[in-house]
N, C-alpha and C positions, 0 to 999 in steps of 0.2 A: 562444375561441381554438382551436376544433377544426380550423380550416382551416390554411393555411400561415402560419407565423409565423417569419420568419428570425431574429428576435431570440431566439427560444427555443433556437436552436442557434448563436447568434452566435460564442461562443468556439470551438466546433468548426470553424465555417467559417473563422475567422481562422487557426487552427492548421493546418488541412488545406491551405488555399490557400497559406499561408506555406510549408508543407513543399514544395509543388510549385515555388514560386518559388525557394526555396533550392536545390532539386535542379537546376533549370534554370541558375541562376547558377553553381552548382558545375561544370556541364558546360562553360560558356563562359568561366569565369574561375576556373580550378582553383587558382590560387595566391593568390586574394584572400581569405585567411582573415580578415583584418581587416574587409573589406567584409561577409562573411558573418556575422561576429560582430555588427556593427551591425544587420544585418537580423534576426538572431535576437532581439536585444534589443528591436527595434521590434515584432516579432511578439508577444512576451510582453506588452509594454505595451498593444498593441491588444486582446489577449485579456483583460487585466485591465480595460480600459475596457468591453469587452463584458459582463463579469461585473457591473460596477457598474451598467450600464444594465439588465441583467436584474433586479438587486435593486430598482432604482427602479420597474421595471414591476410587480413583485410587490407592492411597497409601494402603488402607485397602483391597480392593478386586481385584486390578489389572485392566488391560484394558478389555473392553467388548463391545458387540453390544447391541443396543436397537432399537425399532421400526422396527422389522423384518429385522435387519441387515443394515438398511439405515444410521444409526448414529453410529459412533465408538467413544467411550470415552476412551482416553488415555492421557498421559502427553502432547503429541504433540498438540492435539486438544485443551486442556486446555491452553497451552502456547500461541497458536494463539489467542484464545479469550482474554487472558490477554493483549497481545500486541495491539489488536484492541480496547479494552476498553481504554487503555491509549491514543491511537490516537484519539478516540472519545471525551474523556474529553478535550484534548488539542485543538482539532478541534472546539468543541463547544465554548470553551473560546475565541478562535481566532475569531470566527464568531459572537460572542454575540452582538457586536455593530451593525453589519449588520443586524442581526435578529431583534433587537429592531427597527431598521429603517424600517422594513417591516410593522410596525404598526399592524393592525388587523390580518395580516398573520404571525405574529411572531410564533404562535404555529405550523403553517404548516412547517416552516423552521426547527424547533426543531424536529418535528415528522419525517421529511425526514432523518435527521441525525441518529435518533434512528433506523429507518427502514433499512437504508443502512448498519449500523453496524450489525444489526441482520442478514441480508443476507450474509454478508461476514464472519461472525462468523460461520454460517451454512456451508459455503463452506469448511472451515477448519475442520469441524467435519463429513462431509458426506463421506460415504463409498459406495455410489451408484451414477452412472452417472446421473440418473434422478433427484436425490436429489441435486446433484451439480448444474445441470442446473436450477432447481427451485430457489436455493439459489442465483445463479448468476443473475437471472432475478430480484429477490427481491432487491438485492443491486444495480444493474445497473439502474433500472427504477427510483429509488429514486435519484440517482446521475444525471440522465438526467434532472429531474425536478429542482434539486438544481442549475444546471449550468445556468438555465434561470429564476431563481426565482425573480430576480430584473426586473420587467416588463418594466421599463423605459430604459433599456439597450439593444440597438440593437445588440451590440457585444455579450451580454449574450444570446440573442435569437439565434444568429447564432451559437454560441458554443453549445448550447443545441441541436439544430437541427442536427449539424454535429455529435455530440456525439451519439445521438439517432440513426441516420441512420447507422453509422459505427458500433455501438454497436449491432444493430439488425442484421447486416450482419455477424458479428463475432459470435453471438449467433446461427444463422442459420448454420454456419460452424461447431460449436461445436456439435449441436444436430444431424447433419448429420453424423459426426464422431461417435457419440454415437450409431446411428442406424447401422452403418457398424460394429462396435464392437459387437453389439448384434447379428447381422447376423452371424458373425464369431464364436461367443462363446456361444450364447444362453442365455446370462445373461447381466445385467447391473451392478450387484454388483461386486465391485472391488476385493473382496476377493474370491468370487466364480470364477471370471475370472482367478485370479492368480492360484487357485487350479486346474482349468481345463487346464491351460497352463503349469502346472508342468509336464504333460506327455510328451512323445517323439513326438507324432504326433499332428499337428494342421490341421484341415480340410480345412480352408480357410485362409492361411497365408497372401495372398495378401490383402484381405479385411481387415484383422486385422491390418496390418501395415498402410494401407491407413487411416483407422478409427483412429488409434492412432495418426497419423500425423495431422489429422484434429482437433482432440481434443487439441493438442499442439498449433496449429495455432489459434484456438478460444480463448484459454487462453493467447496466446501471445499478443493479443489485450489488454487484461486487465492489463498486466504487462508492457505495452508500449515497448515491444521488437521489434527491427527492423526486417523485414520491415513492421511490423503491428502497427506502431506508429503514423500514419498520423493524427489521431484525437488529439493527445496530445498537440502540440503547439497551435492550435486554441482554444482548451478548456482551457488550462492553461492561455492563454492571455485574452480570452473573458469572462469567468465566473467571478462572484464577487470574489475579492481577499480574502474575509473573509472565503470562504469555499473551495477554490482551494486546499489548503494544505491537508485538510481532505479528499477531493475527491481523490486526487492522491495517498496518503498514504494508505487509506483503500482499494482502488481497487488493489493496488500492493500486499498488504498483503493477501487479499482474493484470488487473482489470483495465487500467488505463492504457497499458502497453498493447493489449489485444484490441482495444477500441481504436487506438491510433492506427494499428496495422490494418484493421478492417476498413476504416474510413478512407485512409490515404492509399492503401494498397489495392482495394477493390472498387471503391465507390467515389473516387475523386471527381468523376464527372458530375455527380449529384451533390457537389459541395454546397450549392445554394439551398437545396432541400434539407439536407441533414444539418446544415449550419443553423437554419431557423429553428429546427427541432431542438438542437443542443442549446441554443440560446434560451429557449423557454425552460428547458430542464435546469440550466444554470441559474436562471433568475429564481425559479421555485426553490431550488436547493439553498441558495444564499438566504432568501427570506425565511423559509421554513426553519432551516437549521439555526439561524440567529435568533428568531423569536422563541423557539422552543428551548434553546440553551439558556436563555435569560431566566426562565422560571425554575430551573433545576436546583435541587438541594443535594444532589449527589455529584461528586466531581467526575466520576466515570461517565455518568449519563450526560453531563455537560460536555465532556470531551467527545462523546458520541455525536451529539447534535452539532458540536463545533466541526466535527469531521464531515457532516453533511454539508455545512456551509463551505468548507474548504474544497469539497468536491465540486461545488458550484463555481468557486474561484478558478479551479484548474480547468474546468470545462469552458469558462469564459475565454481562456487563451486559445481555445480550439475552434471558435465559431467563425473567425474571420477568414476562413479558408487557408490559414497558415498553421495547421495542426502541428507541423514539425518545428514550430518556433521553439528555440532553445529555452525560452521562458517557461514553457509548459513543463519541460523536463527538470528545469531548475526548481520550480515550485514543487513538483512531485518528489524529487529527491530530498530537498531540504525539509519539507513538511513531514516526510516519513521518518527522518531522523529525529525531528522535534517530537513526534508522536511517541516513538519508542522511549525517548528520554523522559517525557512526561509520565508515562506509565512506570518507568523505573522509579521515579519519585513516589508515585502512588504505591508501588510495591513496598517501599521502605516505610511509608506511613501506615498502611493498612495490613501489611503482611503479604508474602508471596502467593499464598493459596487462598486469600480472602476473596469474598464477593462483596461488592459495594464499597463506597468510600465517601462518607458524609462530609459535607463542607465543615462541619464542626470539628472533625478530626484534625483540621489544618489550622485551627485557631491557635495563635501563638507559636506556630512552627518556626518562625524566625528567631525565637529565643531558645527553643529546645533543640532544634536541629538546623543551625544556621546554613550549613552547606547545602542541604536538601532544599531548604526554602529559597536560597539564592538561585539555585539552578531552576527550580520550578517557576520562580518569578521571571527569570530570564526567558524561559520557554513560553510563558504566557504572554510576555511582552512581544516576543517574536511572532507568535501566532496571531496576535492582534494586528500586526503589520506596522509597528512603529519603526521609525528610521534607525539606522545602524544595525539592523537585523536582517536575516534572510527573508523573513516574512514581508518586509517592506519591498525588497528587491523583487521577490516573486510576484507580488501583487502589481507592482509597477510594470513588470514585463507583460503579464497577461492582460492587464487593462490597456496597455499601449497596443497590443496585438488586436484586441477587440475593437478599440477605437479606430484603428487604421482600416479595419474590415467593415466599418460602417455601422457598428453596434453601439452607438453612443448611449442609448437608453439602458443597455445592459451594464455599461461601465458606471453610469450614475447609480443604478440599483446596487452594484457591488460596493461603491463608495459609501452609500448610506448604510448598507449591511455591515461594512467594516467599522464605521463609527459606532453603530449600535452594539457591536460585539465587544467594544472596549469595556462595557459594563460588566459582563460576566467574567472576562479575563482579569480585569483590575480588581473586581470584587474579591477574588481569591487571593490576590497579592495583598490587598488591604487587610484581609482576615489573618493572613500569616504574620504580618508585621505590626498590626495595630489592634488586633483582637486580643482581649484579655482571656487568659486560660489559667485560672487559679487552681483548678482541680487536677489537671493532668500533670504527670511527672515527665521525666526525660523520655523521649521517644527512642525507638531502636535505631542504631546506627546502620548506614548502608554497608553491605558487604563490599569487599574489594572489587569484585566484578561489577556490581551495581554502581559503585563510585566511579569506575572507569567509564561506564555508559553515561552517567550524569555529566561528567567533565567533557566527554567527547561531544555530546549533543548540544550542551550550552556553548562550548567553545566554538564549534563549527557554526552555530547559529549567529554568533557575533563575528567570527573571522570572515565568513563569506558574506556577511552583511556589510562589513566595512570594505572588504576587498573581493567583490564578486567577480571581477574580471577573469581570473584564471579558471574558475569553475565554469563560467559562461562560455569561455573560449573552448574548453574541452567539450562542453555539451553542444556548442555550435558545430563543431566537427562531427560529433556523434550523430546529429540529425541531418548533417549536410549530405 
């Protein structure tokens, strides 16, 4: 399959063509929100069918390259696409009210979500540094625009500008790292690089290691790992709440998928070197994210710093030389769903186009909006890693992998950070159920779409926390 195989990029074709059609329909039928809604639903169904066909192709013919080795079709790339599609559907449902509020620009918002999903899907399927960079830019530029899509929001404009500037800086670091790797190896294809490094002698080892480090730094921005997380709190707080969950989850999935592809596809020989570097990044992320989250007075900033800590937990599962451990993918998939669900609750409390969400807004939420409070409490408990939730299973998996790899100190750091994180997660739960809120009246009820997201995110967090076996089995096959 080294030639052209349209099935290898079928979901991306469906989403990108669908985005163009949605944009055109939006121009000629600006008030047809219902029509566009049915179109978006059809696009997602067709993308899901394309993913099923890809899975069947890999079943029948095995993994293989296409487009001159730049795209690699295997269970892993198909699995990443499936996770991103779920996040896109949940994110679109959460953002729907905000998108409708855009009026004539409704189609633009939907198009940006589709394009961003396309870019991050390609990141998970790319076997070439140039293709990864192109896919990174496709997804990132769409997110920059989404962050500031509500023109009346100055906070959104600030978030979009910061995201763009820091994102451009990170992209420059990534492409410079790619240039150094090309100088050292003579190729940008990850499998060609791996084949060349399988020999005993490397001509320019210093350039190679520096380039590899810069690639990790560039992607560290996308996964909000410390100390490359500075954009996350401002963007999480300033961007419209309706799209923040999708933005954060999609960028994390795409970034980690590309990071795994690069480390395992091209630089597996240097696992000891990058393992120690990732361990340091994981420790810093867990400590910094947890400590800074404790002092926040805004729920969205708290979730941003929590995301920094969770990036550290995910990286912890990658340091033992077993990057493809199913626990990493389990943690990534379930945390992405939890994150979108948490922001769906924020959308209900603060409004779909709002910026910021003070802790005080959640005081007494258990009495005024029992369903939203119950879901948010469930997700906070799951993020903290308490038993019978996916958070507990995910942490157990990544900690076990790191421990087996000889990183006991990192596991202890993660356990201490997890215990400390109970404070800010349970603080919100206590405020919702035990905080007195004498002045506020009934809060707005979630829309049908948001209610579906809330139920799905909380339900899956409990279901796969109690019965993780089926999902872990699927992911084990995906990474096998």
